[in-house]
N, CA, C and O atoms as a GROMACS GRO file, in nm:
protein
  512
    1MET      N    1  -0.894  -2.531  -0.972
    1MET     CA    2  -0.872  -2.532  -0.829
    1MET      C    3  -0.886  -2.392  -0.771
    1MET      O    4  -0.954  -2.373  -0.670
    2VAL      N    5  -0.822  -2.295  -0.834
    2VAL     CA    6  -0.831  -2.158  -0.784
    2VAL      C    7  -0.975  -2.112  -0.781
    2VAL      O    8  -1.021  -2.051  -0.684
    3GLU      N    9  -1.046  -2.141  -0.888
    3GLU     CA   10  -1.187  -2.100  -0.894
    3GLU      C   11  -1.268  -2.169  -0.786
    3GLU      O   12  -1.361  -2.109  -0.731
    4ALA      N   13  -1.236  -2.293  -0.755
    4ALA     CA   14  -1.310  -2.366  -0.653
    4ALA      C   15  -1.290  -2.304  -0.515
    4ALA      O   16  -1.377  -2.315  -0.428
    5LEU      N   17  -1.176  -2.238  -0.495
    5LEU     CA   18  -1.147  -2.175  -0.366
    5LEU      C   19  -1.184  -2.028  -0.365
    5LEU      O   20  -1.175  -1.963  -0.260
    6ALA      N   21  -1.226  -1.974  -0.478
    6ALA     CA   22  -1.248  -1.830  -0.492
    6ALA      C   23  -1.350  -1.778  -0.391
    6ALA      O   24  -1.452  -1.842  -0.365
    7PRO      N   25  -1.320  -1.660  -0.333
    7PRO     CA   26  -1.416  -1.598  -0.243
    7PRO      C   27  -1.547  -1.572  -0.316
    7PRO      O   28  -1.547  -1.537  -0.434
    8GLY      N   29  -1.654  -1.588  -0.248
    8GLY     CA   30  -1.784  -1.562  -0.307
    8GLY      C   31  -1.842  -1.680  -0.382
    8GLY      O   32  -1.960  -1.679  -0.417
    9ARG      N   33  -1.763  -1.780  -0.407
    9ARG     CA   34  -1.815  -1.898  -0.474
    9ARG      C   35  -1.879  -1.988  -0.370
    9ARG      O   36  -1.814  -2.030  -0.274
   10SER      N   37  -2.002  -2.017  -0.389
   10SER     CA   38  -2.076  -2.097  -0.294
   10SER      C   39  -2.020  -2.238  -0.287
   10SER      O   40  -2.002  -2.303  -0.390
   11PRO      N   41  -1.992  -2.287  -0.165
   11PRO     CA   42  -1.946  -2.426  -0.153
   11PRO      C   43  -2.044  -2.525  -0.214
   11PRO      O   44  -2.003  -2.630  -0.262
   12SER      N   45  -2.173  -2.491  -0.213
   12SER     CA   46  -2.273  -2.583  -0.267
   12SER      C   47  -2.264  -2.592  -0.420
   12SER      O   48  -2.316  -2.686  -0.479
   13SER      N   49  -2.199  -2.492  -0.485
   13SER     CA   50  -2.188  -2.496  -0.631
   13SER      C   51  -2.064  -2.574  -0.676
   13SER      O   52  -2.043  -2.594  -0.796
   14ARG      N   53  -1.983  -2.619  -0.582
   14ARG     CA   54  -1.865  -2.697  -0.617
   14ARG      C   55  -1.903  -2.841  -0.648
   14ARG      O   56  -1.997  -2.896  -0.589
   15THR      N   57  -1.830  -2.901  -0.741
   15THR     CA   58  -1.850  -3.043  -0.764
   15THR      C   59  -1.787  -3.118  -0.647
   15THR      O   60  -1.710  -3.060  -0.571
   16SER      N   61  -1.818  -3.244  -0.633
   16SER     CA   62  -1.760  -3.321  -0.522
   16SER      C   63  -1.608  -3.329  -0.535
   16SER      O   64  -1.537  -3.328  -0.435
   17GLY      N   65  -1.557  -3.335  -0.659
   17GLY     CA   66  -1.412  -3.338  -0.680
   17GLY      C   67  -1.348  -3.207  -0.642
   17GLY      O   68  -1.239  -3.204  -0.584
   18GLU      N   69  -1.416  -3.095  -0.676
   18GLU     CA   70  -1.363  -2.963  -0.638
   18GLU      C   71  -1.362  -2.947  -0.487
   18GLU      O   72  -1.266  -2.894  -0.430
   19THR      N   73  -1.467  -2.993  -0.422
   19THR     CA   74  -1.475  -2.981  -0.277
   19THR      C   75  -1.365  -3.063  -0.211
   19THR      O   76  -1.299  -3.014  -0.119
   20ALA      N   77  -1.345  -3.185  -0.256
   20ALA     CA   78  -1.240  -3.270  -0.200
   20ALA      C   79  -1.103  -3.209  -0.224
   20ALA      O   80  -1.019  -3.209  -0.134
   21SER      N   81  -1.079  -3.157  -0.344
   21SER     CA   82  -0.951  -3.095  -0.376
   21SER      C   83  -0.930  -2.969  -0.293
   21SER      O   84  -0.820  -2.945  -0.242
   22ALA      N   85  -1.034  -2.887  -0.281
   22ALA     CA   86  -1.025  -2.765  -0.202
   22ALA      C   87  -0.994  -2.798  -0.057
   22ALA      O   88  -0.911  -2.732   0.005
   23ASP      N   89  -1.059  -2.899  -0.003
   23ASP     CA   90  -1.033  -2.940   0.135
   23ASP      C   91  -0.889  -2.985   0.153
   23ASP      O   92  -0.826  -2.953   0.254
   24LEU      N   93  -0.835  -3.059   0.055
   24LEU     CA   94  -0.696  -3.103   0.063
   24LEU      C   95  -0.599  -2.985   0.060
   24LEU      O   96  -0.502  -2.982   0.136
   25VAL      N   97  -0.625  -2.887  -0.027
   25VAL     CA   98  -0.539  -2.769  -0.036
   25VAL      C   99  -0.542  -2.692   0.096
   25VAL      O  100  -0.438  -2.651   0.146
   26ILE      N  101  -0.661  -2.673   0.150
   26ILE     CA  102  -0.674  -2.599   0.275
   26ILE      C  103  -0.605  -2.673   0.389
   26ILE      O  104  -0.535  -2.611   0.470
   27GLU      N  105  -0.623  -2.804   0.398
   27GLU     CA  106  -0.558  -2.883   0.502
   27GLU      C  107  -0.406  -2.876   0.489
   27GLU      O  108  -0.336  -2.861   0.589
   28ALA      N  109  -0.354  -2.888   0.366
   28ALA     CA  110  -0.210  -2.882   0.344
   28ALA      C  111  -0.154  -2.745   0.380
   28ALA      O  112  -0.049  -2.734   0.443
   29ALA      N  113  -0.224  -2.640   0.340
   29ALA     CA  114  -0.179  -2.504   0.370
   29ALA      C  115  -0.180  -2.481   0.522
   29ALA      O  116  -0.088  -2.421   0.577
   30ASP      N  117  -0.284  -2.527   0.587
   30ASP     CA  118  -0.296  -2.510   0.731
   30ASP      C  119  -0.185  -2.585   0.805
   30ASP      O  120  -0.134  -2.537   0.906
   31ALA      N  121  -0.148  -2.702   0.756
   31ALA     CA  122  -0.045  -2.783   0.819
   31ALA      C  123   0.096  -2.732   0.791
   31ALA      O  124   0.191  -2.770   0.860
   32ASN      N  125   0.111  -2.646   0.691
   32ASN     CA  126   0.244  -2.599   0.652
   32ASN      C  127   0.256  -2.447   0.659
   32ASN      O  128   0.318  -2.385   0.574
   33ARG      N  129   0.195  -2.389   0.760
   33ARG     CA  130   0.203  -2.244   0.778
   33ARG      C  131   0.347  -2.205   0.812
   33ARG      O  132   0.421  -2.283   0.870
   34PHE      N  133   0.384  -2.084   0.774
   34PHE     CA  134   0.514  -2.032   0.813
   34PHE      C  135   0.506  -1.881   0.826
   34PHE      O  136   0.418  -1.817   0.769
   35GLU      N  137   0.598  -1.828   0.901
   35GLU     CA  138   0.608  -1.685   0.918
   35GLU      C  139   0.746  -1.643   0.873
   35GLU      O  140   0.842  -1.720   0.887
   36ALA      N  141   0.758  -1.524   0.819
   36ALA     CA  142   0.889  -1.471   0.783
   36ALA      C  143   0.879  -1.320   0.769
   36ALA      O  144   0.774  -1.266   0.735
   37VAL      N  145   0.989  -1.255   0.796
   37VAL     CA  146   1.002  -1.112   0.771
   37VAL      C  147   1.092  -1.099   0.649
   37VAL      O  148   1.201  -1.156   0.646
   38ILE      N  149   1.047  -1.025   0.550
   38ILE     CA  150   1.123  -1.009   0.426
   38ILE      C  151   1.134  -0.859   0.397
   38ILE      O  152   1.036  -0.786   0.409
   39ALA      N  153   1.254  -0.815   0.360
   39ALA     CA  154   1.275  -0.675   0.327
   39ALA      C  155   1.384  -0.664   0.221
   39ALA      O  156   1.459  -0.759   0.196
   40THR      N  157   1.393  -0.548   0.160
   40THR     CA  158   1.503  -0.520   0.067
   40THR      C  159   1.562  -0.384   0.103
   40THR      O  160   1.495  -0.299   0.161
   41THR      N  161   1.687  -0.366   0.069
   41THR     CA  162   1.755  -0.238   0.088
   41THR      C  163   1.829  -0.202  -0.040
   41THR      O  164   1.847  -0.287  -0.128
   42SER      N  165   1.870  -0.079  -0.049
   42SER     CA  166   1.939  -0.035  -0.171
   42SER      C  167   2.088  -0.067  -0.170
   42SER      O  168   2.151  -0.068  -0.276
   43ARG      N  169   2.146  -0.092  -0.054
   43ARG     CA  170   2.288  -0.129  -0.049
   43ARG      C  171   2.305  -0.271  -0.101
   43ARG      O  172   2.227  -0.360  -0.068
   44VAL      N  173   2.407  -0.291  -0.182
   44VAL     CA  174   2.427  -0.420  -0.248
   44VAL      C  175   2.512  -0.512  -0.162
   44VAL      O  176   2.618  -0.473  -0.113
   45ARG      N  177   2.465  -0.634  -0.144
   45ARG     CA  178   2.542  -0.739  -0.077
   45ARG      C  179   2.559  -0.850  -0.179
   45ARG      O  180   2.461  -0.907  -0.226
   46VAL      N  181   2.682  -0.881  -0.213
   46VAL     CA  182   2.709  -0.976  -0.319
   46VAL      C  183   2.703  -1.121  -0.270
   46VAL      O  184   2.644  -1.206  -0.337
   47GLU      N  185   2.761  -1.148  -0.154
   47GLU     CA  186   2.764  -1.285  -0.103
   47GLU      C  187   2.649  -1.311  -0.006
   47GLU      O  188   2.631  -1.235   0.089
   48PRO      N  189   2.572  -1.416  -0.029
   48PRO     CA  190   2.466  -1.448   0.067
   48PRO      C  191   2.524  -1.504   0.197
   48PRO      O  192   2.629  -1.568   0.196
   49GLU      N  193   2.456  -1.478   0.305
   49GLU     CA  194   2.500  -1.529   0.435
   49GLU      C  195   2.377  -1.558   0.520
   49GLU      O  196   2.279  -1.484   0.517
   50GLU      N  197   2.384  -1.668   0.596
   50GLU     CA  198   2.278  -1.704   0.690
   50GLU      C  199   2.338  -1.712   0.829
   50GLU      O  200   2.451  -1.756   0.847
   51VAL      N  201   2.260  -1.668   0.928
   51VAL     CA  202   2.304  -1.671   1.067
   51VAL      C  203   2.189  -1.726   1.152
   51VAL      O  204   2.077  -1.677   1.144
   52ALA      N  205   2.218  -1.827   1.234
   52ALA     CA  206   2.120  -1.876   1.330
   52ALA      C  207   2.111  -1.771   1.441
   52ALA      O  208   2.214  -1.726   1.493
   53VAL      N  209   1.989  -1.733   1.477
   53VAL     CA  210   1.970  -1.626   1.574
   53VAL      C  211   1.872  -1.664   1.684
   53VAL      O  212   1.791  -1.755   1.669
   54THR      N  213   1.882  -1.592   1.795
   54THR     CA  214   1.783  -1.602   1.902
   54THR      C  215   1.713  -1.467   1.912
   54THR      O  216   1.769  -1.363   1.878
   55PHE      N  217   1.590  -1.470   1.960
   55PHE     CA  218   1.508  -1.349   1.974
   55PHE      C  219   1.466  -1.337   2.119
   55PHE      O  220   1.396  -1.424   2.172
   56ALA      N  221   1.509  -1.229   2.184
   56ALA     CA  222   1.471  -1.205   2.323
   56ALA      C  223   1.462  -1.055   2.346
   56ALA      O  224   1.546  -0.979   2.298
   57ASP      N  225   1.360  -1.014   2.417
   57ASP     CA  226   1.340  -0.872   2.450
   57ASP      C  227   1.343  -0.784   2.325
   57ASP      O  228   1.394  -0.672   2.330
   58GLY      N  229   1.289  -0.834   2.214
   58GLY     CA  230   1.281  -0.755   2.092
   58GLY      C  231   1.411  -0.741   2.016
   58GLY      O  232   1.422  -0.657   1.927
   59VAL      N  233   1.511  -0.824   2.049
   59VAL     CA  234   1.642  -0.813   1.986
   59VAL      C  235   1.684  -0.949   1.929
   59VAL      O  236   1.669  -1.052   1.994
   60LEU      N  237   1.736  -0.948   1.807
   60LEU     CA  238   1.795  -1.067   1.746
   60LEU      C  239   1.945  -1.065   1.772
   60LEU      O  240   2.011  -0.962   1.752
   61THR      N  241   2.000  -1.178   1.815
   61THR     CA  242   2.144  -1.192   1.833
   61THR      C  243   2.186  -1.327   1.777
   61THR      O  244   2.106  -1.420   1.773
   62PRO      N  245   2.312  -1.338   1.733
   62PRO     CA  246   2.358  -1.469   1.686
   62PRO      C  247   2.340  -1.574   1.796
   62PRO      O  248   2.372  -1.548   1.912
   63ALA      N  249   2.290  -1.689   1.760
   63ALA     CA  250   2.266  -1.796   1.857
   63ALA      C  251   2.400  -1.854   1.904
   63ALA      O  252   2.492  -1.872   1.825
   64ALA      N  253   2.407  -1.882   2.032
   64ALA     CA  254   2.526  -1.949   2.087
   64ALA      C  255   2.536  -2.088   2.026
   64ALA      O  256   2.434  -2.148   1.990
   65ALA      N  257   2.656  -2.139   2.015
   65ALA     CA  258   2.679  -2.269   1.953
   65ALA      C  259   2.600  -2.381   2.020
   65ALA      O  260   2.559  -2.476   1.953
   66ASN      N  261   2.580  -2.371   2.150
   66ASN     CA  262   2.510  -2.478   2.224
   66ASN      C  263   2.362  -2.449   2.247
   66ASN      O  264   2.295  -2.524   2.317
   67ALA      N  265   2.311  -2.339   2.188
   67ALA     CA  266   2.170  -2.302   2.208
   67ALA      C  267   2.087  -2.334   2.084
   67ALA      O  268   2.136  -2.328   1.971
   68ALA      N  269   1.962  -2.368   2.108
   68ALA     CA  270   1.871  -2.390   1.995
   68ALA      C  271   1.831  -2.253   1.940
   68ALA      O  272   1.779  -2.171   2.016
   69PRO      N  273   1.852  -2.228   1.812
   69PRO     CA  274   1.816  -2.097   1.756
   69PRO      C  275   1.665  -2.081   1.744
   69PRO      O  276   1.591  -2.179   1.732
   70ASP      N  277   1.621  -1.956   1.749
   70ASP     CA  278   1.480  -1.926   1.729
   70ASP      C  279   1.447  -1.908   1.581
   70ASP      O  280   1.332  -1.926   1.540
   71ALA      N  281   1.548  -1.874   1.502
   71ALA     CA  282   1.524  -1.841   1.362
   71ALA      C  283   1.656  -1.844   1.284
   71ALA      O  284   1.764  -1.862   1.340
   72THR      N  285   1.641  -1.825   1.154
   72THR     CA  286   1.757  -1.805   1.067
   72THR      C  287   1.738  -1.670   0.998
   72THR      O  288   1.634  -1.645   0.937
   73ALA      N  289   1.839  -1.585   1.010
   73ALA     CA  290   1.839  -1.457   0.940
   73ALA      C  291   1.933  -1.472   0.822
   73ALA      O  292   2.038  -1.535   0.832
   74MET      N  293   1.896  -1.412   0.709
   74MET     CA  294   1.983  -1.420   0.593
   74MET      C  295   1.980  -1.289   0.518
   74MET      O  296   1.883  -1.214   0.522
   75ALA      N  297   2.091  -1.264   0.447
   75ALA     CA  298   2.100  -1.149   0.358
   75ALA      C  299   2.174  -1.195   0.234
   75ALA      O  300   2.260  -1.282   0.241
   76GLY      N  301   2.140  -1.136   0.122
   76GLY     CA  302   2.205  -1.171  -0.003
   76GLY      C  303   2.159  -1.076  -0.112
   76GLY      O  304   2.079  -0.986  -0.088
   77PRO      N  305   2.210  -1.098  -0.231
   77PRO     CA  306   2.174  -1.009  -0.341
   77PRO      C  307   2.026  -1.019  -0.375
   77PRO      O  308   1.968  -1.128  -0.378
   78ALA      N  309   1.966  -0.904  -0.402
   78ALA     CA  310   1.827  -0.899  -0.445
   78ALA      C  311   1.824  -0.909  -0.597
   78ALA      O  312   1.928  -0.906  -0.661
   79GLY      N  313   1.707  -0.922  -0.653
   79GLY     CA  314   1.691  -0.932  -0.798
   79GLY      C  315   1.712  -0.800  -0.869
   79GLY      O  316   1.692  -0.791  -0.990
   80PHE      N  317   1.750  -0.699  -0.796
   80PHE     CA  318   1.781  -0.566  -0.850
   80PHE      C  319   1.907  -0.522  -0.777
   80PHE      O  320   1.963  -0.601  -0.702
   81ASP      N  321   1.952  -0.402  -0.795
   81ASP     CA  322   2.070  -0.355  -0.723
   81ASP      C  323   2.036  -0.327  -0.578
   81ASP      O  324   1.994  -0.216  -0.544
   82GLY      N  325   2.053  -0.425  -0.494
   82GLY     CA  326   2.021  -0.410  -0.354
   82GLY      C  327   2.041  -0.541  -0.280
   82GLY      O  328   2.100  -0.635  -0.331
   83THR      N  329   1.990  -0.544  -0.158
   83THR     CA  330   2.005  -0.661  -0.071
   83THR      C  331   1.868  -0.711  -0.029
   83THR      O  332   1.778  -0.634   0.003
   84PHE      N  333   1.853  -0.841  -0.030
   84PHE     CA  334   1.733  -0.911   0.016
   84PHE      C  335   1.762  -0.957   0.158
   84PHE      O  336   1.866  -1.019   0.183
   85ILE      N  337   1.673  -0.928   0.252
   85ILE     CA  338   1.688  -0.969   0.391
   85ILE      C  339   1.568  -1.056   0.427
   85ILE      O  340   1.454  -1.024   0.392
   86ARG      N  341   1.595  -1.166   0.497
   86ARG     CA  342   1.485  -1.253   0.539
   86ARG      C  343   1.516  -1.310   0.676
   86ARG      O  344   1.631  -1.343   0.705
   87CYS      N  345   1.416  -1.320   0.760
   87CYS     CA  346   1.428  -1.385   0.889
   87CYS      C  347   1.308  -1.474   0.907
   87CYS      O  348   1.194  -1.427   0.908
   88ALA      N  349   1.332  -1.602   0.921
   88ALA     CA  350   1.223  -1.699   0.932
   88ALA      C  351   1.230  -1.768   1.068
   88ALA      O  352   1.320  -1.850   1.091
   89PRO      N  353   1.135  -1.737   1.157
   89PRO     CA  354   1.131  -1.808   1.285
   89PRO      C  355   1.111  -1.958   1.265
   89PRO      O  356   1.038  -2.000   1.175
   90ASN      N  357   1.175  -2.037   1.348
   90ASN     CA  358   1.159  -2.182   1.341
   90ASN      C  359   1.018  -2.221   1.384
   90ASN      O  360   0.951  -2.146   1.455
   91ALA      N  361   0.974  -2.336   1.341
   91ALA     CA  362   0.840  -2.386   1.373
   91ALA      C  363   0.818  -2.385   1.523
   91ALA      O  364   0.904  -2.430   1.600
   92GLY      N  365   0.704  -2.335   1.564
   92GLY     CA  366   0.667  -2.335   1.705
   92GLY      C  367   0.720  -2.218   1.786
   92GLY      O  368   0.682  -2.202   1.902
   93VAL      N  369   0.807  -2.135   1.728
   93VAL     CA  370   0.863  -2.022   1.801
   93VAL      C  371   0.762  -1.908   1.811
   93VAL      O  372   0.751  -1.842   1.914
   94VAL      N  373   0.690  -1.884   1.703
   94VAL     CA  374   0.589  -1.778   1.699
   94VAL      C  375   0.453  -1.844   1.684
   94VAL      O  376   0.434  -1.931   1.598
   95GLU      N  377   0.359  -1.804   1.766
   95GLU     CA  378   0.224  -1.858   1.758
   95GLU      C  379   0.161  -1.820   1.624
   95GLU      O  380   0.173  -1.705   1.581
   96VAL      N  381   0.095  -1.913   1.559
   96VAL     CA  382   0.030  -1.886   1.431
   96VAL      C  383  -0.067  -1.770   1.448
   96VAL      O  384  -0.150  -1.769   1.538
   97GLY      N  385  -0.055  -1.673   1.360
   97GLY     CA  386  -0.142  -1.556   1.364
   97GLY      C  387  -0.087  -1.441   1.446
   97GLY      O  388  -0.143  -1.331   1.443
   98ALA      N  389   0.020  -1.464   1.521
   98ALA     CA  390   0.078  -1.357   1.603
   98ALA      C  391   0.149  -1.255   1.514
   98ALA      O  392   0.196  -1.288   1.405
   99SER      N  393   0.154  -1.132   1.561
   99SER     CA  394   0.221  -1.025   1.487
   99SER      C  395   0.372  -1.049   1.484
   99SER      O  396   0.432  -1.094   1.581
  100LEU      N  397   0.432  -1.017   1.370
  100LEU     CA  398   0.577  -1.023   1.356
  100LEU      C  399   0.639  -0.883   1.354
  100LEU      O  400   0.752  -0.866   1.310
  101ALA      N  401   0.565  -0.784   1.402
  101ALA     CA  402   0.614  -0.646   1.400
  101ALA      C  403   0.744  -0.632   1.478
  101ALA      O  404   0.837  -0.567   1.430
  102ASP      N  405   0.753  -0.692   1.597
  102ASP     CA  406   0.877  -0.682   1.675
  102ASP      C  407   0.992  -0.754   1.605
  102ASP      O  408   1.107  -0.709   1.612
  103TRP      N  409   0.962  -0.863   1.538
  103TRP     CA  410   1.063  -0.935   1.460
  103TRP      C  411   1.112  -0.849   1.343
  103TRP      O  412   1.231  -0.844   1.314
  104ALA      N  413   1.019  -0.781   1.277
  104ALA     CA  414   1.055  -0.697   1.162
  104ALA      C  415   1.150  -0.585   1.205
  104ALA      O  416   1.250  -0.559   1.138
  105ARG      N  417   1.118  -0.520   1.316
  105ARG     CA  418   1.207  -0.416   1.367
  105ARG      C  419   1.343  -0.476   1.400
  105ARG      O  420   1.447  -0.420   1.365
  106ALA      N  421   1.342  -0.588   1.469
  106ALA     CA  422   1.467  -0.651   1.512
  106ALA      C  423   1.554  -0.697   1.395
  106ALA      O  424   1.676  -0.685   1.401
  107VAL      N  425   1.493  -0.749   1.288
  107VAL     CA  426   1.573  -0.798   1.176
  107VAL      C  427   1.638  -0.681   1.102
  107VAL      O  428   1.748  -0.695   1.049
  108HIS      N  429   1.572  -0.566   1.097
  108HIS     CA  430   1.635  -0.449   1.034
  108HIS      C  431   1.757  -0.403   1.114
  108HIS      O  432   1.861  -0.373   1.056
  109VAL      N  433   1.744  -0.398   1.245
  109VAL     CA  434   1.857  -0.360   1.330
  109VAL      C  435   1.969  -0.462   1.316
  109VAL      O  436   2.085  -0.426   1.300
  110PHE      N  437   1.933  -0.591   1.322
  110PHE     CA  438   2.032  -0.698   1.311
  110PHE      C  439   2.105  -0.690   1.177
  110PHE      O  440   2.227  -0.702   1.172
  111ALA      N  441   2.031  -0.671   1.068
  111ALA     CA  442   2.092  -0.664   0.936
  111ALA      C  443   2.186  -0.544   0.924
  111ALA      O  444   2.293  -0.555   0.863
  112ASP      N  445   2.148  -0.432   0.982
  112ASP     CA  446   2.237  -0.316   0.983
  112ASP      C  447   2.367  -0.346   1.057
  112ASP      O  448   2.476  -0.316   1.009
  113GLU      N  449   2.353  -0.408   1.174
  113GLU     CA  450   2.472  -0.437   1.256
  113GLU      C  451   2.556  -0.549   1.197
  113GLU      O  452   2.679  -0.540   1.196
  114GLN      N  453   2.494  -0.654   1.149
  114GLN     CA  454   2.565  -0.773   1.101
  114GLN      C  455   2.623  -0.754   0.962
  114GLN      O  456   2.735  -0.796   0.934
  115TRP      N  457   2.546  -0.691   0.874
  115TRP     CA  458   2.584  -0.685   0.734
  115TRP      C  459   2.596  -0.544   0.677
  115TRP      O  460   2.627  -0.528   0.559
  116GLY      N  461   2.572  -0.441   0.758
  116GLY     CA  462   2.582  -0.303   0.710
  116GLY      C  463   2.486  -0.272   0.597
  116GLY      O  464   2.523  -0.203   0.501
  117THR      N  465   2.364  -0.321   0.608
  117THR     CA  466   2.268  -0.306   0.499
  117THR      C  467   2.211  -0.165   0.486
  117THR      O  468   2.160  -0.129   0.381
  118GLY      N  469   2.219  -0.086   0.592
  118GLY     CA  470   2.164   0.048   0.587
  118GLY      C  471   2.014   0.050   0.575
  118GLY      O  472   1.957   0.145   0.521
  119SER      N  473   1.948  -0.054   0.625
  119SER     CA  474   1.803  -0.061   0.613
  119SER      C  475   1.731   0.036   0.705
  119SER      O  476   1.613   0.063   0.686
  120GLY      N  477   1.802   0.089   0.802
  120GLY     CA  478   1.741   0.190   0.891
  120GLY      C  479   1.656   0.130   0.999
  120GLY      O  480   1.619   0.013   0.995
  121GLY      N  481   1.626   0.212   1.097
  121GLY     CA  482   1.547   0.165   1.210
  121GLY      C  483   1.398   0.170   1.181
  121GLY      O  484   1.350   0.252   1.104
  122LEU      N  485   1.328   0.082   1.244
  122LEU     CA  486   1.181   0.078   1.240
  122LEU      C  487   1.131   0.087   1.381
  122LEU      O  488   1.204   0.055   1.475
  123GLN      N  489   1.008   0.128   1.398
  123GLN     CA  490   0.946   0.124   1.529
  123GLN      C  491   0.828   0.031   1.525
  123GLN      O  492   0.746   0.035   1.432
  124SER      N  493   0.818  -0.054   1.625
  124SER     CA  494   0.703  -0.142   1.638
  124SER      C  495   0.584  -0.061   1.686
  124SER      O  496   0.602   0.043   1.749
  125PRO      N  497   0.463  -0.106   1.658
  125PRO     CA  498   0.345  -0.034   1.707
  125PRO      C  499   0.353  -0.015   1.858
  125PRO      O  500   0.389  -0.107   1.932
  126GLY      N  501   0.320   0.105   1.902
  126GLY     CA  502   0.321   0.133   2.045
  126GLY      C  503   0.454   0.179   2.099
  126GLY      O  504   0.465   0.210   2.217
  127GLN      N  505   0.559   0.186   2.014
  127GLN     CA  506   0.690   0.229   2.061
  127GLN      C  507   0.703   0.382   2.063
  127GLN      O  508   0.805   0.434   2.108
  128GLY      N  509   0.602   0.453   2.014
  128GLY     CA  510   0.605   0.599   2.015
  128GLY      C  511   0.708   0.651   1.929
  128GLY      O  512   0.724   0.772   1.918
   0.00000   0.00000   0.00000
């Protein structure tokens, strides 16, 4: 399957089964796209935690109880001595292919404020 999808491999050189399988993989991947911001920090967080958040004006804040969240932010132990941070926008919140740079900056600030991760500030492109 991987070889059938490999760049540079001519579609005409695929068998009909490879072509059908490749088309199914591409269709499934296209239908199940997702976006997420993932980071790690050196400060250790032992207990995992998830928070429903909203994103407005480049800032993540905990979602109000009666509001539909834009995403889920989480922090927990990484596979090394540190913290794993992830923020996954809900389906339809971010247009497919859109930049997540503002989200990445916002999740670092949110993680610092919410969990004391010490991940530091980031600047989005164009913020000078």
